All heavy atoms as an XYZ file, in Angstrom:
1030
protein
N     107.769     72.359    116.957
C     108.000     71.031    117.451
C     106.748     70.542    118.136
O     105.955     71.332    118.619
C     109.186     71.023    118.389
C     108.866     71.462    119.790
S     110.258     71.820    120.807
C     111.173     72.824    119.698
N     106.606     69.248    118.178
C     105.411     68.666    118.775
C     105.480     68.615    120.295
O     104.471     68.701    120.962
C     105.160     67.281    118.197
C     104.778     67.341    116.733
C     104.526     65.978    116.118
O     104.847     64.951    116.733
O     104.004     65.953    114.993
N     106.676     68.478    120.860
C     106.833     68.387    122.313
C     108.130     69.049    122.733
O     109.217     68.581    122.388
C     106.838     66.920    122.743
O     107.328     66.796    124.063
N     108.028     70.135    123.494
C     109.246     70.794    123.960
C     110.011     69.873    124.910
O     111.239     69.854    124.900
C     108.950     72.181    124.582
C     108.316     72.078    125.944
C     110.202     73.020    124.637
N     109.298     69.065    125.691
C     109.983     68.141    126.611
C     110.797     67.111    125.834
O     111.955     66.829    126.169
C     108.974     67.453    127.523
N     110.228     66.548    124.771
C     110.958     65.589    123.947
C     112.144     66.222    123.255
O     113.223     65.621    123.159
N     111.967     67.436    122.792
C     113.068     68.135    122.129
C     114.170     68.482    123.117
O     115.351     68.380    122.796
C     112.556     69.391    121.425
O     111.784     69.022    120.302
N     113.799     68.892    124.327
C     114.821     69.193    125.340
C     115.624     67.953    125.695
O     116.836     68.029    125.893
C     114.176     69.793    126.591
C     113.790     71.261    126.484
C     112.988     71.683    127.712
C     115.014     72.142    126.300
N     114.965     66.803    125.769
C     115.686     65.565    126.046
C     116.719     65.308    124.948
O     117.879     65.012    125.232
C     114.712     64.392    126.155
C     115.429     63.086    126.450
O     116.046     62.979    127.532
O     115.392     62.185    125.594
N     116.305     65.430    123.696
C     117.218     65.220    122.569
C     118.363     66.237    122.601
O     119.534     65.870    122.557
C     116.450     65.337    121.245
C     117.342     65.325    120.039
C     117.811     64.133    119.519
C     117.708     66.508    119.414
C     118.640     64.119    118.398
C     118.528     66.505    118.294
C     118.998     65.310    117.787
N     118.012     67.512    122.659
C     119.025     68.565    122.553
C     119.951     68.632    123.770
O     121.162     68.802    123.620
C     118.364     69.920    122.325
C     117.855     70.099    120.936
C     116.569     69.959    120.494
C     118.633     70.429    119.791
N     116.503     70.190    119.149
C     117.754     70.485    118.687
C     119.993     70.687    119.581
C     118.177     70.788    117.401
C     120.413     71.002    118.306
C     119.520     71.041    117.231
N     119.405     68.529    124.965
C     120.227     68.713    126.168
C     120.888     67.418    126.644
O     122.075     67.409    126.956
C     119.394     69.339    127.282
S     118.863     71.025    126.882
N     120.154     66.325    126.672
C     120.757     65.071    127.146
C     121.659     64.459    126.080
O     122.800     64.107    126.348
C     119.678     64.071    127.565
C     120.257     62.777    128.156
C     119.162     61.869    128.687
N     118.261     61.407    127.652
C     118.473     60.316    126.889
N     119.563     59.594    127.059
N     117.585     59.954    125.986
N     121.155     64.346    124.853
C     121.914     63.652    123.817
C     122.911     64.542    123.092
O     124.010     64.106    122.759
C     120.959     63.007    122.809
C     119.990     61.977    123.386
C     119.107     61.417    122.292
C     120.737     60.876    124.104
N     122.520     65.784    122.812
C     123.393     66.678    122.034
C     124.164     67.660    122.911
O     124.873     68.529    122.402
C     122.576     67.430    120.983
S     121.850     66.334    119.750
N     124.018     67.550    124.214
C     124.837     68.255    125.190
C     124.672     69.775    125.158
O     125.605     70.517    125.455
C     126.302     67.833    125.031
C     126.442     66.335    125.153
C     127.795     65.799    124.747
O     128.651     66.525    124.272
N     127.991     64.514    124.933
N     123.489     70.244    124.790
C     123.179     71.667    124.909
C     122.769     71.950    126.349
O     122.423     71.037    127.104
C     122.034     72.054    123.966
C     122.486     72.385    122.569
C     123.071     71.426    121.771
C     122.323     73.664    122.057
C     123.485     71.713    120.487
C     122.735     73.968    120.776
C     123.313     73.004    119.987
N     122.807     73.223    126.720
C     122.438     73.648    128.065
C     121.151     74.469    127.987
O     121.024     75.349    127.131
C     123.564     74.508    128.647
C     123.258     75.111    129.985
C     124.348     76.054    130.468
O     125.357     76.249    129.758
O     124.164     76.620    131.558
N     120.222     74.182    128.876
C     119.011     74.985    128.974
C     119.356     76.290    129.668
O     119.777     76.290    130.815
C     117.927     74.231    129.759
C     116.641     75.002    130.042
C     115.907     75.335    128.747
C     115.753     74.205    130.977
N     119.224     77.405    128.947
C     119.518     78.712    129.539
C     118.298     79.245    130.276
O     118.425     79.801    131.355
C     119.984     79.697    128.475
C     121.274     79.300    127.747
C     121.671     80.358    126.731
C     122.407     79.058    128.725
N     117.115     79.112    129.681
C     115.866     79.432    130.363
C     114.708     78.872    129.562
O     114.849     78.530    128.395
C     115.692     80.934    130.615
C     115.623     81.804    129.384
C     114.402     82.070    128.756
C     116.771     82.401    128.874
C     114.333     82.889    127.638
C     116.707     83.220    127.759
C     115.489     83.463    127.151
O     115.421     84.269    126.044
N     113.564     78.762    130.232
C     112.373     78.274    129.542
C     111.132     78.952    130.090
O     111.165     79.606    131.133
C     112.255     76.754    129.646
C     112.061     76.247    131.062
O     112.169     77.037    132.019
O     111.807     75.045    131.219
N     110.054     78.798    129.341
C     108.733     79.240    129.754
C     107.789     78.067    129.457
O     107.170     78.025    128.387
C     108.312     80.508    129.006
C     109.146     81.736    129.370
C     108.587     83.016    128.784
N     108.637     83.076    127.335
C     109.692     83.490    126.614
N     110.804     83.889    127.216
N     109.630     83.512    125.295
N     107.715     77.082    130.363
C     106.929     75.882    130.102
C     105.473     76.174    129.734
O     104.890     75.474    128.915
C     107.021     75.092    131.407
C     108.251     75.603    132.084
C     108.386     77.037    131.663
N     104.898     77.185    130.354
C     103.501     77.510    130.069
C     103.295     77.972    128.624
O     102.194     77.913    128.087
C     102.977     78.588    131.046
C     103.552     79.977    130.842
C     104.966     80.202    131.405
O     105.580     79.259    131.930
O     105.441     81.347    131.305
N     104.375     78.394    127.962
C     104.310     78.809    126.561
C     104.937     77.776    125.624
O     105.036     78.008    124.423
C     105.016     80.159    126.375
C     104.351     81.313    127.081
C     105.097     82.616    126.872
O     105.862     82.745    125.892
O     104.907     83.531    127.688
N     105.417     76.660    126.171
C     106.068     75.655    125.348
C     107.336     76.188    124.704
O     107.641     75.878    123.561
N     108.111     76.963    125.459
C     109.297     77.641    124.928
C     110.524     77.289    125.762
O     110.449     77.195    126.979
C     109.093     79.156    124.956
C     110.314     79.941    124.557
C     110.558     80.208    123.223
C     111.213     80.392    125.508
C     111.689     80.923    122.835
C     112.350     81.102    125.130
C     112.585     81.367    123.799
N     111.656     77.110    125.081
C     112.935     76.902    125.763
C     114.049     77.531    124.932
O     114.006     77.512    123.703
C     113.207     75.418    125.968
N     115.038     78.095    125.620
C     116.199     78.708    124.979
C     117.426     77.911    125.412
O     117.695     77.778    126.608
C     116.325     80.166    125.413
C     117.397     80.953    124.685
C     117.146     81.480    123.428
C     118.634     81.163    125.262
C     118.111     82.208    122.754
C     119.611     81.893    124.601
C     119.344     82.416    123.349
O     120.308     83.130    122.681
N     118.141     77.326    124.438
C     119.264     76.447    124.744
C     120.511     76.901    123.990
O     120.420     77.629    122.998
C     118.931     74.981    124.399
C     118.645     74.823    122.899
C     117.755     74.492    125.229
C     118.447     73.383    122.451
N     121.672     76.447    124.464
C     122.927     76.829    123.810
C     123.998     75.781    124.069
O     123.970     75.055    125.068
C     123.403     78.186    124.325
N     124.936     75.739    123.141
C     126.196     75.014    123.311
C     127.238     75.865    122.615
O     127.205     76.037    121.399
C     126.174     73.616    122.684
C     127.477     72.875    122.983
C     127.649     71.604    122.199
O     128.581     71.530    121.424
N     126.794     70.622    122.387
N     128.158     76.429    123.377
C     129.146     77.324    122.785
C     128.455     78.496    122.109
O     127.610     79.162    122.703
N     128.775     78.724    120.838
C     128.180     79.860    120.115
C     126.890     79.480    119.387
O     126.276     80.322    118.736
C     129.187     80.429    119.113
O     129.517     79.456    118.141
N     126.451     78.226    119.499
C     125.201     77.796    118.864
C     124.050     77.973    119.855
O     124.051     77.379    120.929
C     125.299     76.336    118.434
N     123.104     78.827    119.497
C     121.945     79.113    120.337
C     120.682     78.775    119.564
O     120.567     79.101    118.385
C     121.908     80.596    120.715
C     123.008     80.995    121.632
N     122.772     81.572    122.860
C     124.353     80.907    121.529
C     123.923     81.823    123.458
N     124.901     81.423    122.663
N     119.720     78.131    120.235
C     118.458     77.744    119.608
C     117.292     78.113    120.503
O     117.379     78.025    121.729
C     118.410     76.231    119.364
C     119.446     75.639    118.428
C     119.390     74.132    118.473
C     119.223     76.130    117.009
N     116.200     78.500    119.860
C     114.931     78.706    120.551
C     113.996     77.595    120.101
O     113.800     77.402    118.901
C     114.332     80.059    120.200
C     115.106     81.221    120.710
S     114.230     82.740    120.284
C     115.536     83.910    120.557
N     113.443     76.869    121.054
C     112.528     75.776    120.769
C     111.117     76.224    121.127
O     110.892     76.757    122.221
C     112.905     74.542    121.592
C     114.352     74.054    121.457
C     114.608     72.895    122.413
C     114.665     73.671    120.033
N     110.175     75.992    120.222
C     108.786     76.366    120.464
C     107.870     75.203    120.115
O     107.961     74.647    119.020
C     108.388     77.572    119.614
C     109.109     78.841    119.987
C     108.627     80.028    119.172
O     108.386     79.858    117.957
O     108.495     81.106    119.755
N     107.008     74.864    121.056
C     106.068     73.769    120.849
C     104.878     74.260    120.033
O     104.320     75.321    120.307
C     105.612     73.240    122.199
C     104.717     72.030    122.105
C     104.492     71.403    123.459
O     105.436     71.149    124.188
N     103.247     71.157    123.790
N     104.477     73.463    119.043
C     103.333     73.798    118.200
C     102.070     73.867    119.052
O     101.801     72.965    119.840
C     103.157     72.756    117.077
C     104.386     72.733    116.165
C     101.893     73.024    116.275
C     104.440     71.544    115.228
N     101.310     74.943    118.887
C     100.027     75.074    119.568
C     100.103     75.590    120.985
O      99.091     75.724    121.659
N     101.297     75.887    121.475
C     101.458     76.448    122.811
C     102.096     77.818    122.662
O     103.024     77.993    121.892
C     102.331     75.541    123.676
N     101.615     78.791    123.377
C     102.200     80.121    123.291
C     101.945     80.749    121.932
O     100.945     80.490    121.266
N     102.875     81.539    121.518
C     102.765     82.298    120.276
C     103.597     81.617    119.204
O     104.817     81.564    119.302
C     103.286     83.708    120.538
C     102.865     84.727    119.572
C     103.183     86.097    120.109
N     104.619     86.340    120.096
C     105.162     87.532    119.947
N     104.398     88.586    119.827
N     106.460     87.684    119.953
N     102.982     81.079    118.168
C     103.707     80.433    117.075
C     103.648     81.306    115.837
O     102.595     81.836    115.494
C     103.100     79.065    116.736
C     103.228     78.044    117.856
O     102.335     77.251    118.069
N     104.316     78.053    118.585
N     104.781     81.443    115.182
C     104.860     82.194    113.926
C     104.898     81.171    112.805
O     105.953     80.652    112.450
C     106.086     83.080    113.899
C     106.068     84.142    114.959
C     104.962     84.758    115.483
C     107.189     84.709    115.628
N     105.336     85.665    116.429
C     106.701     85.666    116.546
C     108.561     84.502    115.548
C     107.521     86.421    117.361
C     109.385     85.254    116.371
C     108.866     86.208    117.254
N     103.743     80.856    112.259
C     103.634     79.811    111.245
C     103.582     80.429    109.855
O     102.791     81.333    109.606
C     102.376     78.967    111.488
C     102.292     78.308    112.869
C     100.986     77.545    113.008
C     103.483     77.404    113.103
N     104.418     79.909    108.972
C     104.441     80.396    107.587
C     103.706     79.463    106.640
O     103.575     79.757    105.459
C     105.895     80.563    107.101
O     106.545     79.297    107.185
C     106.636     81.587    107.944
N     103.240     78.341    107.142
C     102.518     77.367    106.330
C     102.155     76.162    107.162
O     102.427     76.120    108.366
N     101.544     75.158    106.528
C     101.159     73.950    107.259
C     102.381     73.230    107.831
O     103.447     73.207    107.214
C     100.484     73.075    106.199
C     100.262     73.933    105.012
C     101.187     75.099    105.118
N     102.220     72.662    109.001
C     103.306     71.935    109.655
C     103.087     70.437    109.484
O     102.506     69.766    110.328
C     103.382     72.303    111.143
C     103.742     73.755    111.423
C     103.671     74.049    112.915
C     105.130     74.066    110.884
N     103.537     69.927    108.349
C     103.436     68.502    108.049
C     104.763     67.832    108.361
O     105.827     68.382    108.085
C     103.103     68.293    106.563
C     101.769     68.925    106.185
O     100.833     68.866    107.001
O     101.678     69.489    105.083
N     104.700     66.623    108.955
C     105.917     65.880    109.284
C     106.522     65.256    108.041
O     105.780     64.873    107.169
C     105.592     64.806    110.319
C     105.282     65.420    111.682
C     105.202     64.384    112.773
N     106.387     63.592    112.932
C     107.480     63.984    113.606
N     107.511     65.154    114.161
N     108.512     63.187    113.720
N     107.834     65.100    107.968
C     108.789     65.645    108.918
C     108.920     67.156    108.741
O     108.861     67.666    107.622
C     110.096     64.935    108.568
C     109.974     64.628    107.111
C     108.508     64.393    106.868
N     109.071     67.837    109.839
C     109.216     69.290    109.791
C     110.575     69.651    109.196
O     111.538     68.913    109.321
C     109.069     69.874    111.202
C     107.751     69.560    111.904
C     107.749     70.116    113.315
C     106.569     70.097    111.120
N     110.645     70.800    108.552
C     111.923     71.278    108.039
C     112.414     70.596    106.781
O     113.616     70.596    106.503
N     111.526     70.015    105.996
C     111.974     69.346    104.770
C     112.736     70.333    103.881
O     112.313     71.463    103.688
C     110.777     68.797    104.002
C     110.119     67.628    104.678
C     108.976     67.086    103.838
N     107.964     68.079    103.566
C     106.915     68.314    104.328
N     106.749     67.612    105.427
N     106.035     69.218    104.007
N     113.848     69.867    103.333
C     114.617     70.679    102.405
C     115.615     71.611    103.059
O     116.253     72.406    102.387
N     115.772     71.530    104.365
C     116.715     72.403    105.055
C     117.570     71.552    105.986
O     117.122     70.523    106.493
C     115.980     73.501    105.857
C     116.954     74.530    106.414
C     115.150     72.901    106.975
C     116.271     75.744    107.001
N     118.830     71.950    106.146
C     119.634     71.342    107.202
C     120.331     72.452    107.948
O     120.700     73.462    107.369
C     120.594     70.266    106.674
C     121.823     70.804    105.994
O     122.740     71.297    106.636
N     121.844     70.724    104.675
N     120.448     72.274    109.230
C     121.064     73.268    110.091
C     122.488     72.832    110.405
O     122.700     71.728    110.907
C     120.274     73.438    111.385
C     118.907     74.010    111.167
C     117.801     73.188    111.161
C     118.730     75.365    110.957
C     116.532     73.704    110.956
C     117.472     75.896    110.751
C     116.370     75.064    110.745
N     123.449     73.690    110.120
C     124.843     73.419    110.472
C     125.081     73.962    111.870
O     124.825     75.130    112.140
C     125.797     74.105    109.502
C     127.253     73.962    109.921
C     128.194     74.655    108.966
O     128.267     74.297    107.814
N     128.907     75.665    109.454
N     125.572     73.096    112.746
C     125.855     73.479    114.124
C     127.310     73.152    114.403
O     127.712     71.986    114.349
C     124.919     72.751    115.101
C     123.456     73.075    114.737
C     125.236     73.129    116.533
C     122.445     72.231    115.453
N     128.091     74.188    114.672
C     129.517     74.013    114.922
C     129.742     73.685    116.393
O     129.235     74.383    117.274
C     130.284     75.290    114.538
O     130.057     75.551    113.145
C     131.773     75.137    114.778
N     130.469     72.607    116.638
C     130.802     72.166    117.985
C     132.312     71.953    118.059
O     132.973     71.810    117.036
C     130.037     70.861    118.347
C     128.537     71.110    118.416
C     130.342     69.747    117.363
N     132.880     71.937    119.265
C     134.328     71.739    119.378
C     134.789     70.386    118.842
O     135.863     70.269    118.261
C     134.606     71.849    120.872
C     133.435     72.570    121.449
C     132.272     72.243    120.562
N     133.982     69.334    119.054
C     134.318     67.982    118.600
C     133.021     67.206    118.409
O     132.086     67.361    119.195
C     135.205     67.276    119.619
N     132.976     66.341    117.386
C     131.753     65.569    117.138
C     131.737     64.243    117.893
O     130.680     63.658    118.095
C     131.506     65.341    115.632
C     132.594     64.451    115.019
C     131.363     66.662    114.900
C     132.246     63.939    113.630
N     132.885     63.774    118.331
C     132.978     62.474    119.004
C     132.041     62.309    120.183
O     131.315     61.308    120.260
N     132.036     63.245    121.130
C     131.140     63.088    122.281
C     129.663     63.044    121.887
O     128.890     62.284    122.474
C     131.438     64.323    123.133
C     132.834     64.716    122.752
C     132.946     64.381    121.289
N     129.269     63.817    120.888
C     127.872     63.799    120.443
C     127.526     62.459    119.804
O     126.477     61.882    120.081
C     127.602     64.915    119.446
C     127.680     66.340    119.981
C     127.449     67.328    118.857
C     126.685     66.551    121.086
N     128.403     61.978    118.937
C     128.165     60.683    118.288
C     128.045     59.582    119.320
O     127.151     58.729    119.236
C     129.287     60.366    117.302
S     129.260     61.373    115.811
N     128.913     59.586    120.311
C     128.870     58.566    121.367
C     127.556     58.637    122.138
O     126.919     57.609    122.388
C     130.036     58.746    122.335
O     131.251     58.494    121.678
N     127.147     59.830    122.507
C     125.908     60.009    123.255
C     124.706     59.514    122.465
O     123.839     58.800    123.001
C     125.739     61.490    123.610
O     124.517     61.712    124.255
N     124.636     59.857    121.183
C     123.523     59.438    120.334
C     123.524     57.922    120.138
O     122.477     57.274    120.231
C     123.580     60.161    118.990
C     123.267     61.658    119.057
C     123.753     62.365    117.798
C     121.786     61.897    119.276
N     124.690     57.352    119.891
C     124.778     55.898    119.702
C     124.380     55.138    120.963
O     123.655     54.148    120.896
C     126.190     55.514    119.262
C     126.460     55.831    117.813
C     127.809     55.267    117.381
N     128.052     55.563    115.990
C     129.134     56.188    115.533
N     130.089     56.552    116.367
N     129.274     56.429    114.248
N     124.869     55.609    122.118
C     124.534     54.944    123.388
C     123.037     54.976    123.652
O     122.491     54.062    124.272
C     125.295     55.596    124.540
C     126.771     55.267    124.540
C     127.568     56.103    125.532
O     126.960     56.785    126.387
O     128.810     56.088    125.431
N     122.366     56.022    123.175
C     120.916     56.145    123.358
C     120.135     55.409    122.274
O     118.913     55.371    122.317
C     120.523     57.623    123.365
N     120.843     54.828    121.295
C     120.180     54.134    120.205
C     119.538     55.061    119.195
O     118.655     54.649    118.444
N     119.986     56.316    119.165
C     119.426     57.301    118.229
C     120.114     57.124    116.875
O     121.331     57.205    116.782
C     119.661     58.719    118.752
C     118.746     59.702    118.103
C     118.936     60.324    116.909
C     117.503     60.167    118.600
N     117.892     61.150    116.622
C     116.975     61.069    117.653
C     116.767     59.897    119.745
C     115.763     61.718    117.828
C     115.561     60.549    119.922
C     115.081     61.441    118.962
N     119.354     56.886    115.801
C     119.985     56.641    114.498
C     120.585     57.914    113.888
O     120.002     58.998    113.987
C     118.829     56.135    113.636
C     117.603     56.728    114.258
C     117.890     56.831    115.740
N     121.744     57.757    113.269
C     122.360     58.859    112.538
C     121.844     58.826    111.105
O     121.710     57.759    110.512
C     123.882     58.738    112.547
C     124.556     58.775    113.921
C     126.073     58.731    113.754
C     124.121     59.971    114.739
N     121.584     59.980    110.545
C     121.158     60.082    109.149
C     122.351     59.834    108.226
O     122.217     59.220    107.175
C     120.563     61.475    108.899
C     120.005     61.661    107.525
C     118.724     61.241    107.219
C     120.766     62.262    106.527
C     118.201     61.417    105.940
C     120.255     62.437    105.252
C     118.979     62.011    104.953
N     123.523     60.321    108.636
C     124.775     60.088    107.907
C     125.877     59.892    108.935
O     125.994     60.696    109.861
C     125.120     61.288    107.013
C     126.369     61.056    106.155
S     126.924     62.562    105.319
C     127.833     63.360    106.641
N     126.675     58.826    108.809
C     127.724     58.578    109.798
C     128.815     59.652    109.735
O     128.924     60.388    108.754
C     128.270     57.210    109.398
C     127.946     57.052    107.963
C     126.674     57.826    107.735
N     129.641     59.712    110.767
C     130.723     60.700    110.784
C     131.642     60.542    109.578
O     131.900     59.426    109.118
C     131.480     60.379    112.078
C     130.500     59.658    112.927
C     129.612     58.902    111.982
N     132.102     61.676    109.091
C     133.048     61.694    107.973
C     133.947     62.907    108.104
O     133.623     63.874    108.792
C     132.326     61.741    106.625
C     131.635     63.063    106.345
C     131.077     63.184    104.932
O     131.136     62.213    104.154
O     130.577     64.278    104.607
N     135.083     62.838    107.433
C     135.962     63.988    107.270
C     135.790     64.478    105.853
O     135.844     63.688    104.903
C     137.430     63.583    107.524
O     137.545     63.110    108.875
C     138.363     64.751    107.310
N     135.564     65.763    105.696
C     135.275     66.327    104.377
C     135.978     67.665    104.231
O     136.020     68.461    105.157
C     133.757     66.503    104.232
C     133.296     67.030    102.921
C     133.246     65.942    101.896
C     132.606     66.485    100.624
N     132.853     65.670     99.481
N     136.550     67.881    103.038
C     137.168     69.164    102.695
C     136.327     69.817    101.609
O     136.061     69.206    100.579
C     138.615     68.968    102.238
C     139.503     68.582    103.382
C     139.760     67.326    103.834
C     140.196     69.479    104.242
N     140.585     67.372    104.933
C     140.874     68.690    105.204
C     140.323     70.868    104.312
C     141.657     69.239    106.204
C     141.116     71.411    105.311
C     141.767     70.601    106.241
N     135.882     71.064    101.872
C     135.031     71.799    100.938
C     135.821     72.941    100.311
O     136.517     73.685    101.018
C     133.814     72.388    101.664
C     132.847     71.348    102.158
C     132.808     70.983    103.495
C     131.949     70.743    101.285
C     131.902     70.038    103.956
C     131.038     69.797    101.731
C     131.022     69.453    103.062
O     130.125     68.514    103.513
N     135.691     73.080     98.993
C     136.358     74.181     98.291
C     135.688     75.498     98.673
O     134.470     75.588     98.744
C     136.288     73.968     96.785
C     137.086     74.990     95.984
C     137.145     74.663     94.510
N     135.871     74.244     93.935
C     134.908     75.080     93.560
N     135.058     76.368     93.689
N     133.782     74.606     93.036
N     136.499     76.502     98.928
C     136.020     77.855     99.201
C     136.658     78.793     98.188
O     137.353     78.340     97.279
C     136.383     78.303    100.632
O     137.800     78.444    100.731
C     135.896     77.308    101.672
N     136.460     80.075     98.375
C     137.037     81.032     97.425
C     138.559     81.110     97.489
O     139.203     81.467     96.508
C     136.426     82.419     97.617
C     136.632     82.961     99.018
O     136.876     82.160     99.943
O     136.540     84.187     99.195
N     139.162     80.768     98.617
C     140.619     80.899     98.754
C     141.321     79.605     99.158
O     142.463     79.621     99.582
C     140.975     82.009     99.773
C     140.337     81.699    101.126
C     140.537     83.370     99.267
C     140.800     82.602    102.251
N     140.666     78.488     99.056
C     141.282     77.219     99.436
C     140.228     76.195     99.777
O     139.185     76.115     99.129
N     140.505     75.416    100.821
C     139.561     74.410    101.280
C     139.373     74.533    102.789
O     140.314     74.839    103.516
C     140.057     72.998    100.953
C     140.074     72.684     99.474
C     140.560     71.283     99.185
O     141.542     70.840     99.825
O     139.951     70.629     98.329
N     138.161     74.271    103.223
C     137.835     74.252    104.645
C     137.505     72.812    105.013
O     136.685     72.170    104.356
C     136.648     75.157    104.939
N     138.159     72.309    106.049
C     137.952     70.924    106.466
C     137.053     70.823    107.679
O     137.108     71.673    108.572
N     136.234     69.771    107.696
C     135.358     69.522    108.836
C     135.249     68.025    109.102
O     135.418     67.209    108.204
C     133.927     70.081    108.621
C     133.931     71.592    108.510
C     133.250     69.461    107.424
N     135.002     67.686    110.341
C     134.487     66.378    110.712
C     133.006     66.626    110.941
O     132.637     67.602    111.611
C     135.142     65.865    111.986
C     136.580     65.479    111.803
C     137.174     64.909    113.080
O     136.983     65.507    114.156
O     137.815     63.855    112.984
N     132.154     65.773    110.385
C     130.726     66.046    110.455
C     129.905     64.773    110.448
O     130.387     63.715    110.056
C     130.299     66.924    109.279
C     130.489     66.255    107.931
C     130.183     67.189    106.767
O     129.872     68.352    106.942
N     130.276     66.655    105.566
N     128.666     64.904    110.908
C     127.669     63.846    110.779
C     126.310     64.515    110.755
O     126.161     65.681    111.117
C     127.766     62.820    111.914
C     127.285     63.315    113.251
C     125.987     63.065    113.669
C     128.124     64.028    114.088
C     125.540     63.524    114.907
C     127.687     64.483    115.319
C     126.391     64.234    115.726
N     125.294     63.770    110.287
C     123.941     64.287    110.243
C     123.019     63.399    111.063
O     123.180     62.172    111.101
C     123.420     64.352    108.799
C     123.980     65.508    107.991
C     125.243     65.080    107.266
C     122.967     66.011    106.987
N     122.049     64.048    111.713
C     121.057     63.363    112.532
C     119.755     64.150    112.431
O     119.784     65.359    112.184
C     121.548     63.255    114.006
C     121.713     64.615    114.652
C     120.654     62.362    114.836
N     118.635     63.471    112.578
C     117.365     64.182    112.631
C     116.917     64.296    114.081
O     117.138     63.390    114.887
C     116.260     63.471    111.812
O     116.134     62.130    112.264
C     116.582     63.485    110.332
N     116.294     65.433    114.396
C     115.769     65.620    115.744
C     114.397     64.945    115.848
O     113.924     64.362    114.867
C     115.758     67.109    116.115
C     114.568     67.882    115.576
O     113.802     67.366    114.739
O     114.404     69.040    115.996
N     113.733     64.980    117.007
C     112.464     64.264    117.153
C     111.375     64.690    116.171
O     110.451     63.924    115.910
C     112.040     64.581    118.594
C     113.306     64.882    119.311
C     114.178     65.545    118.287
N     111.470     65.891    115.614
C     110.458     66.377    114.679
C     110.870     66.223    113.223
O     110.126     66.610    112.329
C     110.128     67.839    114.984
C     109.452     67.979    116.337
O     108.398     67.357    116.530
O     109.989     68.687    117.206
N     112.051     65.685    112.975
C     112.486     65.442    111.604
C     113.388     66.507    111.015
O     113.741     66.421    109.843
N     113.767     67.509    111.797
C     114.708     68.503    111.287
C     116.070     67.853    111.097
O     116.534     67.096    111.956
C     114.844     69.686    112.249
C     113.651     70.605    112.238
C     112.676     70.516    113.221
C     113.493     71.556    111.234
C     111.574     71.353    113.216
C     112.398     72.401    111.222
C     111.441     72.289    112.218
O     110.360     73.119    112.205
N     116.719     68.145    109.979
C     118.020     67.565    109.676
C     119.115     68.477    110.229
O     119.188     69.658    109.894
C     118.184     67.392    108.164
C     119.426     66.649    107.698
C     119.491     65.240    108.273
C     119.447     66.597    106.170
N     119.970     67.911    111.077
C     121.027     68.657    111.760
C     122.380     68.146    111.307
O     122.620     66.940    111.307
C     120.895     68.483    113.269
C     119.486     68.658    113.839
C     119.454     68.252    115.298
C     118.997     70.079    113.640
N     123.265     69.082    110.927
C     124.632     68.717    110.552
C     125.562     69.299    111.602
O     125.829     70.487    111.636
C     124.997     69.258    109.170
C     126.410     68.855    108.755
C     126.668     69.103    107.277
N     126.702     70.494    106.936
C     127.827     71.195    106.763
N     129.003     70.630    106.895
N     127.764     72.463    106.449
N     126.024     68.429    112.505
C     127.003     68.846    113.502
C     128.380     68.738    112.863
O     128.706     67.731    112.237
C     126.925     67.946    114.743
C     125.719     68.222    115.592
C     124.584     67.442    115.490
C     125.720     69.262    116.502
C     123.463     67.685    116.273
C     124.616     69.522    117.297
C     123.483     68.730    117.174
N     129.181     69.786    113.019
C     130.510     69.777    112.416
C     131.521     70.445    113.336
O     131.187     71.348    114.085
C     130.485     70.429    111.038
C     130.161     71.906    111.016
C     131.414     72.772    110.951
O     132.488     72.333    110.564
N     131.283     74.013    111.351
N     132.752     69.929    113.264
C     133.891     70.500    113.976
C     134.946     70.847    112.937
O     135.251     70.042    112.054
C     134.444     69.507    114.995
N     135.494     72.038    113.048
C     136.447     72.526    112.057
C     137.799     71.813    112.150
O     138.308     71.548    113.235
C     136.669     74.027    112.236
O     137.648     74.485    111.339
N     138.358     71.527    110.974
C     139.724     70.999    110.877
C     140.684     72.076    110.367
O     141.855     71.802    110.145
C     139.764     69.799    109.917
C     138.972     68.586    110.363
C     138.947     67.531    109.247
C     139.551     68.006    111.644
N     140.158     73.271    110.135
C     140.980     74.362    109.640
C     140.858     74.531    108.138
O     139.964     73.986    107.493
N     141.801     75.278    107.600
C     141.811     75.565    106.164
C     143.150     75.128    105.568
O     144.140     75.017    106.271
C     141.599     77.054    105.927
C     140.238     77.508    106.412
C     139.972     78.957    106.053
N     138.646     79.350    106.466
C     137.554     79.213    105.727
N     137.626     78.699    104.530
N     136.369     79.589    106.188
N     143.113     74.904    104.251
C     144.347     74.535    103.541
C     144.239     75.062    102.113
O     143.130     75.297    101.610
C     144.563     73.033    103.574
C     143.563     72.245    102.744
C     143.789     70.750    102.853
N     142.891     70.028    101.958
C     142.697     68.723    101.994
N     143.342     67.988    102.885
N     141.884     68.144    101.148
N     145.388     75.208    101.443
C     145.348     75.602    100.035
C     144.745     74.477     99.195
O     144.784     73.315     99.592
C     146.810     75.830     99.658
C     147.627     75.456    100.838
C     146.732     75.063    101.961
N     144.193     74.829     98.074
C     143.631     73.822     97.173
C     144.760     72.982     96.610
O     145.777     73.503     96.133
C     142.837     74.482     96.025
C     141.612     75.183     96.606
C     142.428     73.456     94.988
C     140.802     75.954     95.585
N     144.573     71.656     96.697
C     145.574     70.748     96.160
C     145.478     70.744     94.641
O     144.397     70.622     94.075
C     145.370     69.340     96.721
C     145.603     69.261     98.217
C     145.435     67.847     98.745
O     145.270     66.910     97.940
O     145.466     67.694     99.971
N     146.606     70.874     93.980
C     146.652     70.875     92.523
C     146.781     69.437     92.008
O     147.503     68.644     92.594
C     147.839     71.712     92.015
C     147.799     73.164     92.467
C     146.551     73.880     91.986
O     146.114     73.687     90.852
N     145.980     74.718     92.834
N     146.071     69.108     90.885
C     146.136     67.736     90.347
C     147.501     67.388     89.802
O     148.334     68.135     89.509
C     145.102     67.734     89.242
C     144.700     69.150     89.010
C     145.203     69.969     90.139
């Protein structure tokens, strides 16, 4: 990430994660919300494990699924801050090996362009027959 401070504002203020600890001198922060834990590292500060050039937007071709208890509070926080959603909230049922798994979900990009899919489970159901 380009700025750990900017990312912390997005993740903790808007997405309601909690800062568990940080090392500002290394551009590092460890955050969590429920069972979702993330390590944030600022480019060029501390020890970076780079696998290739870091061209914006970062994380092209990947999206991170983050399970939260409910998406409503996150959507409200992002909207109130004027943060654009990549995809508005939706309810979606996905086929699995033994039925369907339901989620409420939306997508948003973080300050560095990583695509995040926040989702809350609606449970499972048998596959509906036509």
